N, C-alpha and C positions, 0 to 999 in steps of 0.2 A: 221695409223689405224683409227684414228678418222675421218679424212677427207673422207675416203672411206665410212665410216658408215654414215656420215652426208649426203652424196650425195644420199644414198639409203634409208634414213629415211622416213617412211610414214608420211603423213601429220598429224598434231596434231588435225585437225578438224575432228569431228565425226558426225557433223550434216548432215542430208540428204539434197539432192537437192530438190528444189521446183518442183512441178509437176503440169501439167495442168494449170488452171488459177490461182493457188495459187501463190502469189507474195511474201509473207512474213509470217514467222511463228516463234514462240518462241518454241524451243525444251526444253526438261526438263533440268534444270541446276543441277549441283552437289548438291545432297540432304544434305550432311553432310561432315564434315572434313575427316572422314575415307575414304569416296568415293573419295574425292578430292586428298587425300594423295596417294591412290592407283593409281589414274590416273597419278599423278606426277611421281610415281615410274615407270610406264609403258613407260614414255617418255625417261627414261634413257636407254632403251633397245639397241639403236644403239651403246652406249658406254659401254656395259656390260663388255667387256674384260678389258678395262682400269679401269672401276669401280671395277672389281674383283681384279685387281692388286693393286689398291689403298687401297682396303679393306684389302688385305693380308699384305701390308706394315703397315697399322694401327694396325692390330692384332698382328703382330710381334713386333711392337714398344711397344704396351701395354704389351705384354708378357715379353719383356725385362724390362719394368718398374716394373712388378710384382715380378721380382727376387730380386730387390734391398732391400725391407724391410726384406726379409728372410736373405739376406747377412748381413744386419745391425745387426740382432739378433745374427747371428753366430759370427760376429766380437766382439760383447759384451761378448759372451760366451767364447772368447779366454782368458778372464781375470779370473784367479783363485783366488777367494776371500780368500781361506785358506792360500795359499803361498804368495799372493800379487804379483804374476808374470803374465806376458802375453806371450802367445805362439806366438812369433814374426813371425815365418815362416808361420804359419796358417793365422795370421792376414795379412801378406803381400800378400798371395794368394787371400784372400777375397777382399782386397782393389783393386787388379788388376782386379778381376772379376767385381767389382762395376764400375770401370772406363770403362771397356769394355761394360757393360750394358748401362751406361749413353751415351757413344759414339754411340752405335748401335741405341739407342732410338732416338738420334738427327738425324742421317742419315735417318732412316726409316720415321720419322715424316716429314722431309723436302721433301723426295721423294714423300710420299703420299700426302702432301699438294700441291705440284706442279701438280700432276696428277689430283687431285680434282678440282683445279682452272681451269685447261684446260677443263675438262669435263663441269664444270659449265658455262664457257664462251661459249662453243659450244652449250650447252643446251639453254641458254638465247638468243643466236643469232638465233637459230632455232625457238624459241617461237615468237620472234619479227618478223621474216621473215614470219612465217605462219599467225601471227596476221594481218600483213599488207596485205599479199596475200588474206586473208579472207575478209578484207575490200574492196578489189577490186572486189570481187565476190558477195558481199551482195547487194541486190536490193536497189534502191534509197529510197524506202519507209522507210528503216531502219534509214537513216540519217534524214529523215523528222520527225521522232518521237523521236530522241535522241539528247541530248546536245553534240555538237562537243567537248566541253571541257571535258566532262565525258569520251568520247571515247578516247581522247588523254591521259587522266589521267590513263586509264587502260593500255595503251601501254607503258607509261613511269613509273609512280609511282608504279603500281601494279606489273609490270614485274621486276622493281628494287627490290621490296620487295621479290619476288621469288628468284632473283639472290643473294641477301644478305643472305637470310635464307639458301639456298642450299649451297652457298660457305662457310658460317661460321659454319653451324651445321652438315653437312654431316659427316666430319671426326670426329668432336667432339662427335657426337651422337654415332657413331660406337665405338670410343675409350671409351666413358663413359659406354656403355653397356658391352663391353668386360672387362673393369676394374671392373665393378660391379660384373660380374660373376666370374672373376678371383680372386678378393679379397675375395669373399664368399667362393670359393673353398679352398684358402689358410687358411682362418680363421677356416674352418671346419677341415683342416689338423692339425692346431696348437692346437686348444682347442674347444671341443664341448660345454662345459658350457659357455665359454665367447662368443661363436658365438650366442648362444641362447639369451644372454643379448643384444648383438649388434643388433639382428633382431627385437627387441621390437620397434625400431624407424621406421621400414619400413611401417607398417599400417598408422602411423601418416603422413609420407611423402606422401603416396598414397592418403589419404583422403584430405590432404591440396592441393595437385596438382589438384585433380579432382574438388574441390570446386572453386579454383581460376580460372582454365581454363574455367569452365562454366560461371563464372561471367564476365571474361575479354573478351571472344569471342564476345559477343553481342556488346561491345563497340568498339572492333577492326573493326567489320563490319560497325558500324556507322561512325567510323573514316574514313574508305576508301570511304564510300558513300559520306560523307561530303566533302572529299578531291576532289572527282569528281565534285560535285556541285560547289565547290569553283573555280576549273579550268574552268568550264563553265561560271561562272560569270566574271572571269578575261578575258577570251577569247572574250566574246561578248562585254564587256565594253571597252576593249582596242581597238578592231576593230571599235567600234562605238563611239569612244571618242569625235569626232566632234559633233555628235548628242547629246551626253550627255551634252556638254558645250552649244550647241545651244539652248537647251530647259531647261537649268538651272537645270539639274537633278543630279548635283553632290551630293547633300545631300541625295536624294533618293537612288542613287547608293551606296553611302557610307553606308547607313543604311542596304541595302540589303547585302552588303559585310560583314558588322559587324554581321548580323544575321547568315549567313552561317559560317563565321569564328568563331563565338561564339559556334555554334553547333559542329564544328570541335574541338575547344578547350575543350568543355565539354566531348565529347567522348574520345578524346586523353588523357585528364587528368585522367578520370575514368579508362581507360584501363591501363595506366601506374601505377595508384595507386594500382589497384588490382594485377598487376604483381609485383609491388614493395613490396607487402606484402610477396611475395614468399621467397626471399632470407633471410630476417631477421628471419622469422619463421623457415625456413630450418636450418639456423645457430643455432638457439636455440635448436631445436630438435637434431641436430648433436652433439652439445656440451654437452647436457645432456646425450646422449647415450655414448659419449666418456668418460665423468666423471664416469658414471656407470661402464663401462668396466674397466677403470683404477683402480677404487676402488676394484672391484672384483679381478682383476689381481694382485694387491698388496697383497691382503689377501691370495690368492693362492700361491704366491711366498714366503711369510713368512712361510706358512705351508709346503713349500718344494714340493708342488704338481706340480709346473711349474718353469722353470728357468726365471731369470730376462731378459735374451736376448729374450726368447720366448714371454714374456709379451710385451717387446718393439716392437718386430716384429708384434705381434697381434694388438697393439695400432696403429701402422703405417697402417696396413691393414684396421683396422676399420675406420681410417681417410680417407683412399683411398676409402673405401666402401661408406662413406658419401659424398665424393667429387663428384663422378659421379651424385649422386642424386641432389646435388646442381647445378652442371653444366646443367643437363637436365632441372631443374627448371628455370635456367637463360635463357635457349633457348626458353622457352615457348612464350615469347613476340615475338621473331622473327618468330617462327613457326606459331603462331596464325595469325600474320600479313601476312605471306606468303600464308597460306591456304585461307585466305579471299581474298587476291589478286589473287590467282589461280582460285578461284571460279568466280571472276569477269572477268578474262581473258577467262576462259572456257565458260562463258555465251556468250561471243561474238563469240568464235570459234564454238559454237553449233547453231548459228543462221541459219535460212533457207537461201539458196542461190538463185541466179537468176535461172530461168528455164534453164536447160542445153540444149545444142544442142541435137537434136534427133539423134538416131543411123544412120539415112539415110539422113543426112544433105547434102546440095548441096552448091556449090560455083558458084556465077555469075561472070565470068571473066570480062565481058564488059556490065554492066547494061545499059539499054536504058533510064530508068527513069519513066516508067509507074507505077502509084500507084492506087490501087483499095481498097476501104473500103466497105466490104460487111456485112451488118447487124451487125455492131460492137456494142457491149455492154461493158460498163465500169463504174466502181465506185471506188473511192479511198478508201473508208471506208467500202464497202460492203453494205451500206445502202442507201446513197444518190447517185442516178445514174447521171453520166455526159452524157453518151450516152446510149440510149435504143435500137435504130435501125438505126444506122448511115450508110448512103451509099454515096459514092463519087468516081468519076473516074477523075484522073489527067493524061493527056496525055503527052507523052515524049516531052520535049522542051517547055511545056506550062508554062506560068507565072500566078500563081494563088495567089490572095490576100485573106486573111481571116480577116474579121473585125467583131466586135461585142462587147457587153458590157463585163466587167470583169467577169470571171467565165463562159463564154459562151462555153468554151471548145477548144479555139484556140491552146493554148500551149499544152493541153492534147493530141491533134492530133499528135503533134511533138513527145511527149513522147511515144506514142503508136507505131508510125511507126519506131522509132529507137529502140524499145523494152526496153526503160528505165522502162516501166511498161508493163505488159501483159494484153491483152484484157480478159474480162470475158466471152465474147461470140462473135460469128462471126469470121471474119478473115480479115487480111490485106495482099494484094498481091503486090509484086514488079516484074514487067515484067511477070505477070501471075503466079508467084510462091508464095505460102504462105510463109511469112517471118519467120515463125517458123520452116520451113524446110531448111532454109539457115543458114550457120554458122554466128554467131554474128559478127565475124571479117569482112567477106565479105559484110554483110548487112551494117555495120557502115561505111565501106569504100565507100559505095555508096552515103553517105551523107556528106555534110560540113555544119556546123551549126554555126550561129552567134547569141548568146543569148543577152538579154537585160543586164544581169549582167555579165560583161566581167571578165574573170579570166586570170591573167598573172602569169607566173611561174618564179622562180629564174633562172637567166641567162641573156644573152644579148637580145637586141631588135630583132636581127636577129634570135636568137634561138627561141624566142616566135613566130615569123612569120612562121618559118619552123617546128613548133611543130607537125603538122599533116603530114609533109613530111620531116623527118630528113635528107634525102639524097639530098635535094634541094641545088643547087649551090647558090652562092652569087648573081649571075646575076638574077636568078629566084626570089630570095627574094626581090631584088630591084625592079624588074618588078611588082611583086605583090603589093608592097608598093606604087608604082606609080599609079597602077590601083585603089587602095583604097584611093588615095589622102592622104596617110600618110607620104610620103617622105618629105613634106615641114617641118613638125615639127621634124621629125627624124633627118634631117641634121642640125637642130639647137641644138641638144643635144651635150653634151661635147665630146663624142666619136662616135657620129652618130649611125650607126647600131651596133657598139660594146659597146654601153652604157649598163651597168649592171642595171638590174631591181630588185627592192626590192618589192615583191608582196604586202606586207602589208602597204607600204608607200603611200603617196599621191603625189609622184613625177610626176605622170601622171594624167591629168584630165580624167573624165569619157568619154568625147568625144574622147580623144586621145586613150584611152584603146579600145574603140569600133572600131576606125580606124585600130588599130593593129589586132583586132579580124577579121575584114573584110579582111585585107590582108592575114591573116592566112587561111581563107576560100577560097580566090582566089587561093592561092598557092596549096591547096590540090587537086584542079581539079576534085572534085567528080562530078558525073553526076546530082546529086540532091542538090540544094542549098536551105537552110532554113534560112530566116532572121526573127528572132523573136525580133521585136522592135529594129532592128539593128542600126537605125539612131536616136533613141529617145534622145540621149545625145549629138548630134552634133548640131552646130549652123546651121541656115538656109542656109547660103552661102555654107558651107561644104556639107550640105545635098544635095543641088542641084548639086554640083560637083560630088558627089558620084553617084547620079542618072544617070548622063551622062556617067560616067565610067562604070556603071553597064549595060548599054544598050548592049554592046558587050558581056559582061559576061553572062547575062541572056538569050541571044539569043541562046546559045548553051547548056543550062541546063534546066532541070525541076526545077522550082523555086516556093517556097512557101514563101509568104511575110505576116507576121503578123504585123499589124500596127494599132496604134490608131490615128496617124497623117495621115489623109486620103489623104493629098496632095501628099504623097509619092507613092501612088498606082494607080494613074490615068491611067498609061500606061499599067496596067496589062491586060493580055488576058481575065481573068475572075475574078470577085470579088464575094466572097461568104459572105453573111451576116449570121452569126451563132447566134442562141439564143435557150437556153434550150436544147442544144445538137442536134439541127436540123438546116438544111440549110433553112432559111426563104426567102432569096432572092438570085438571081444569075444572073450575066450578066456583061457587060462591064460598065465602068464608065458612059458613055453616056446613055446606056440603063437604068441603075438603076436611074439615075437622072431624066430621062423622066418618069419613073414610079411614082416618088414622094412618095416612100414608106419609109421604115426604113432607107435605105442608104441615101436617099435624106435628111431625117430629121437629120441624124448624120452629114452630110456635112454642112448643113445650120447652125447647132448648133455650129460647130467649126468655121464657118465664121462669127458668131455673128448674123445670120439672124433668 
């Protein structure tokens, strides 16, 4: 039943898709704990039948537990103080009923617990799946503005908090509420005067709970926020440990860690201190109420207004009445932490997404590789424009090199044509079709990209080469590695193409990583090839070998080469010099050198002239 429900469960995300030029937006996050709690309850909908069955088991178990104090009182009343005898037959029946009640309670609690655990694990699996799925659909601008460590903390620590609270408190909360109600009903049945005395403690319980909840919530929020910051500090400093050591920043990094860790310690300590006040104060209030009821019950029994067995039963119920309140108070820490974690998770789930495919999207089965930029306008922050009126035509099979100072807009062009970012105005066309009218999948399949910062994934060397074409044969992988001049170092590895890669380790140099990335692009066989500083980390000898290997490859593709090392682009069909979002110069290497303009100055500067 659960599996079927899980497959049909609607996405947890409720944020709207981005529209038009909008690339990123923060939707309203849960305003308070009540709203967040209601949203968590809605997530349980696919498992409502299992949850209803678990609730029934819990209620029946609590009902069986409620019978026991009444039976204890009846057992005591089998003793006749006048004759000093016990009604053995009646006592025997009562004891059998008590054993049955205890056994039934155990069976029902076990069955309910198993069901709740199953529901909880399904719920958490779905939250994590939808969280990760959401990350795949959020625009890159989100990750540009967020700490990666904080995002990972939300998916791990915050989801774990939800899991712990849901798994540990769902059945306990239901049982506590039912026991609270049932005990009150039984107390009213046994004695109205004693019930009135027992209820004196309820306002004290409620006032204490409200005060401590308000005080602790702020610190639980600070605790989760600091935990995300701490994850970010750890992630960036472990990744950049060599830089930390190279620049002797160990003390500064340690100071930064101690500051964030101290903030986490402060919020965590204050949160637990406030929550820690709950149980002792609850215990004091409960014990005072119990003493008051016991005293009054003793007086009434001496006066003959109530039997001793009834007093014992009432005292047991009064203790049961206070125990759920204590249990609920003890759950406050987990509930508060879970609600804060849920708010942080829902904040990500409500983020704006990439602009969706339009209803009339097309698929280009065999793109030729013509690119047109028509009056393109773009800004990363909405204030400082990168392009105001950019126009460019790249013909199929043409090799175009983009050069210019840092910030001229070279990489931005790549981001726009692949729709990693959306244009603010104008349009970009692939083979005469506006790229916004194409499916993202078919658009991205037209490109193979080699970036300056190469990313390798867990798996073998061969798996990383065939990353863009998983169905590629081993022969195709080897051929791509040979074209990229990567096979020389691959064959020197312990297991060759089957060598396992640890992405975060330094087992491969940056140059070797770029060679693997080039082999990956070669294998994808996309009609448009983008090399963004693709040879910046290889030595001069390897670079020249790659250039020779690329002659055949580039001849069949539309190619864009972004390079600061101008020696790599001499053979390009066209070289564009970008500056301030405009094409300042255009021509072949020879033509631009003859002009003795900006390109000439850049070449001479690199040559030391």
